[in-house]
N, C-alpha and C positions, 0 to 999 in steps of 0.2 A: 602627340594628340593634336588634332587640328582645332581651329578656333571654335568651330561649332560644338565640339565636345567640351573644350575647356571653359567656354563662356558660362554655361550653367553652374559650374563649380564655383567660379569667382562670384557670380551674381548671388548665388545662394548663401555664400559665406559672408556677404555684406551684412546679413541680418544678425551676425553674432553678437555684436555689442548691444543692439537694440533689444534682443531677446533676453539679455541677462541683466538689464538695468534694474535696480531696485525701485520700488514705488516711491512716490514723493515728489515734491517740486524740484525741478532742476533747471538751471539757467546757464547760458553761455558765460564762460569766464575767460575772456581773451588774454588775461594776464598770465594764465597758466599755459605754457607752451608744451607741445608734445615732445617727448624725449627724442633727441637727435639720433639718427642712424648713420653710422660711419663704418666703412670697410676697414678692417684691421688685419695685420699680418697673420697668416696661418699657412705655413708651408705644407701642411698635411691635408689641406682641403682638396677634395676631388677636382678634377679638371672642370673648369667652368663655374665652380662654386666659390664663394668667398664667405669669410666670417664677418659678421656685422655686430658692432657694439652699439647698444641702445642706451642713451643717456650719458651724461658727463657730470659727475663721476658715473661709471658704468653701473647699469641696473642688471642687464643680462646680455649674453652674446649667443649667437646661433649661426650655423652655416645655412646659406640660402643659394638657390640656383640663379637668382636674378636680384638686383637691388630692390629692397622693400619699398613699398609705397603706402602712404596713409590710405585707409579705406575711404572712398568718396562718400560724402554725406554723413560722416561721423565726426563732427567737431567735438572738441573737449567739452564735456558737460559737467555741471556740478552745482551744488548750493554753497560753494566755498569750502566743502569738506571732501567731496568725492569727484574724481575725474577719471575718464577712461579714453583710451585711444586704441585703434585697431590698425594693423599693418598686414599687407599680403604680398606674396611672391608666388611664382609658379614655374614649373618646368614643363616639358612636353607631355608629361603623364600625370601630373598632380598639381593641386593647389594647396598653398600653405598660408595659414593665418596665425598671427600673434595678437592677442588682445591683452593689453596691460592696464591695470587699475591702480590708482593711488587713492586709498581710503583713509583720510586723516582722522575721521570721526570714529570709525569702527575698525581700528587697526587689526589686521589679521592675527597679529601676535596675541591680541587680547580676546580673540574669538574662541569659544569652546569648540570641542570636537563636533558637537551636534550642529553648531552654527556654521562651521566650515562645510560640513556635509550638506546642509540646507542650501548654502550659497552655491556650492558646486552643482547640486541637483537642479537648482533654478537655472543656472547657466546652461547645463546640458539640455534641459527641456527647451530653452530658447534656441539653442543651437539646432536641435532636431527640427523644431517648427520652422526655423529659417531655411533649412535645407529643402523642406518640402513645399514651402510657400510658392505659389504660382505654377505648380506642376512641372517644374523644370526637369525632373527626372522621370516624368511620365505621370499621367493623371491618377494612376492607382498606386504610385510608389509609396513605400513605407520605410521608416527608419527603424531598424531592428538592432537592439543591443546584443552583441555577441559575447561580451565578457567585460568584467571590471576587476581592477586590482589596485593595490597601493604600491607605489614605486618611490624611490628616493632620487632627488636631483640636487647635487651640491650640498648634501647634508639635510635638505628640507624634504619633508614627506609630501607626496603628490597623489592626486586621484587620477586614474587613467581608465578610459573606456574605449573599447573597440566596437564598431557598429558597421552595418551594411545599410546602404540607401539605394532603393530600387534594385534592379537586377544586375547592374554592371559596375557599381561603385562600392568601395569600402572606405572606412575612415577611422581616425583615432583622435581622441580628445584628451588632453592632459592638463590638469589644473594644479597649480602649486601656490601656497601661501607663504609669505616671508615678510615679517614686520608689518608695515602698513600697506604692503603690496600684494597684489594677486596677479598672476600671469597664467593665461591659458594659451597653449599652443595646439594647433589642430591641423590635420591634413585630410584631404579627400582625394582618392586616386582610382583610376580604372583597375578593376580586379586583376587584370593581367599586367599591371605596371610593375616595374622592377622593385623588389623588396629592399635591395641594397640602398636605393635612393632614400626611402623612408627611414631606414636605420640611420643614415648619415644625418638627416634632419633632427630626429628625436635624440640621438645619442650625443649630438654636438652642443646641446643646450647647456649653458653654464649660468648659474645664478650669482652674479656679483652682488645683488641686493641682499643676499643672505650673509654678507660680510660687512665689515666696516661700520661707519656711523649709522647705517640703517638699522642695525641690530644692537647698537650700543657698544660694539667691540671695535678695537682699533686695529686696522690691518697692518699698522707699523708698530705694534706693541713690542717693546724691548729696544726699539731704535731711539736715538737721541737727536735732538735738534742741535745743529752745529752752526756757529757763527765765527768767522775769522776775526783776527785782531782789528782789521780796519772796518769791520761791520758792514762791508759792502753788500752782503747777502746773508741769508740763513737757509738751511735745508735740513731735513731729517735724514740721517744716515744710519746704517746698521753698525758702524764702528767709527772710531776716531780716524780721520783721514791723514794720509801722509801728504806733505806739502813740498812742492817743487817750484822754485822761483826761476823763471827763464829770462835772461837778459835779451834785449833787442838784438835781432840778427838781420841779415840782409833782406830777407823776405818776410819777416814776421816781427811784430812789436813785442815789447816786454809783457810778460803775463805771469800769473800764478795759477798753479794747477793743484787741485785737491783730489786725492784718489783713495778709494776703498776698493780693494780687490779680494773677492772671495774665491771659493773653489770653482764655482760655475757662473759667477756673475761679477760685474764691476760697475763702479759709479765714479764718474769724473766730472768735476765742476771746474770750468776755466773762467778766469777773470782777467780781462785786458783793460787796464785803466785808461789808456789813450790809444784808441783804435785809429787806423789811418784816415778814416772818414767818419762823419757824423751822419748816420742814416736819416735822421729827421730832416736834414737839409737836402736830401736827394729826391729826385722825382720817383714815382712808384716804379717805373721801369729800371732806373738806376739802382734803386734799393733792392729789387728782385735780383738783378745781376750781381750785386755785391754779396747777397746771401748765397747765391749760386756758387760764387768763387770760394766763400768761406766753407760751405759744405763740402766742396770738392777737396779742399786742402785737408779738412778734418778726416774725410774718408780715406784719402791717400795715406795719411799718417797712420790710420787704424790698420789699413792693409799691410803697411810695412811692419807694424808691431806684431800683427798676426803671423806674418811670414817669419819674423825673427824668433817668435815663440814656437815655430814649427807647426802652426795651425794651418791646414791646407783647405779649410772650408771657404767657400766662396761667399762674399758679401753681396747679397742680392737686394737692390732697391725695391721698395714696395710702394709707399705713398709719401707725398709731400703736401703739406697744408699750412695755412695760416693758423697760428695757435697763440694762446695767452701763455707767456713764459715769465715766471716770477712776478706776475701781475702786470706785465707790459705786453704790447703787441709784438709778436715774433713769428718764427717759423719752426716747423717740426718735420723731420725726415725719418721714415721708418725703414729698416732693413731686416733681412733674415740671414741667419748663418746655419751651417750644418744641415742643409736640406730642409730648412724651415723649422727646425727644433728649437732655435734660439732667436729671440727678437733683440734688435739693437735700435734704440731710439736716440736721436740727436735733436735737441732743442736749442735755439739761439735767439737772443734779443739784444737790442741796444738801449742804453739809457744815456742819452746825450752822446758823448764821445767814448763812453765805457761800453765794453762788449762782454757779454756773459753767454756761456753755453753749458749745457748739461748733456753728458753722453753716458748712456747706461746700456748694459747688456744682461739679459737674464733668460733662462729657459722658459718656454711657453707654459710649462706647468705652474709657474708662478701666477697666482690669481690676478686677473686683470684689474680687480679692485685694488690690489696691493700696488701694482704698477702705476695706476692712475693716482693713488694717494701719494706715492713718492714724488712724482713730478709736480703734483699740486702743492707739495710742501715747500717747494723752492720759492723764496721770496727775495726780490731785489729791493734793497733799502736805498731809496732815492735820497740824495742829500737835500737838506732844507733849502728853500729858495733864499737868495741873498737878501740881506736886510735892505730896506728902502730908506734912503736918506731923506730927512725932512729939512 
């Protein structure tokens, strides 16, 4: 689709949030930040597409053809109880919009079926008006509902509507309620655009907000918090770990390794009490170089272990980023195995001269909310500061 055809789609969809805002005074709340959008590993994504995780902990994930951008002119608004944000992405034949709401006053879980239907209908009406505003699809263009149905997304029931706009475009609007959250995903495309692309977008949506603390359930239910004898850290694990103490060797300092190995997943925490360097005293460039060397060593060891176990799958690097690890600044590296069916995450951080890392592998079928909750459960217990003499 050339820019002259794609532009009206994007411009029309900018009106989504405005068309669905409830009546009443609303004011900017700069303290409420929009959910982050970060690319995450998904080896099954079509060529050119990536899975994006919104929020930390995750609220929802979806496959998109290009990185999502906040809708311009749509700042977070609210009276201290209601906020909304819109994101858009596009391919050569379609425009995609996600509109996320956080309603702390009228949590969707407390809405009756009639209230949900009313909220959805109001949003859908604003959506249609926004598409037609300004005559972008022709002066006589109309939005015609082609069908409505109820669908399920991640265990939550959603409203879905198909429609035509003008003579050359079709669209779909899907709205789901979960806890205090409402999410609307929509697409508008040329009528001869590939159906497979739209199926990728809508079928890829996962609702992490429907799990975990958002709905009052614990994604790590049945797991137990573990703390070693020296109380250097604590973490929630699915079982009691085995412990291996490794003495110092020519190229590696002494350390202790805590492992839990399941049928298709594993969890390893490493603690090195005296690392060769204290990262806090390095320059940023030196610190980055040191993390690079640490990650290379861990990855090489993992490859050797996989080979020894007869696993022929290739370990493919995905993304590296700064991350909070155990409550401290650190780094995270993500990989995939088995053609993208398995995710491997490595996190590392320094606390003075102590080094900590968490290495975990799990199938992508494991909910992202569970994965995030596990890594978030890791806590580094800093020693108290030395007493000051008087």
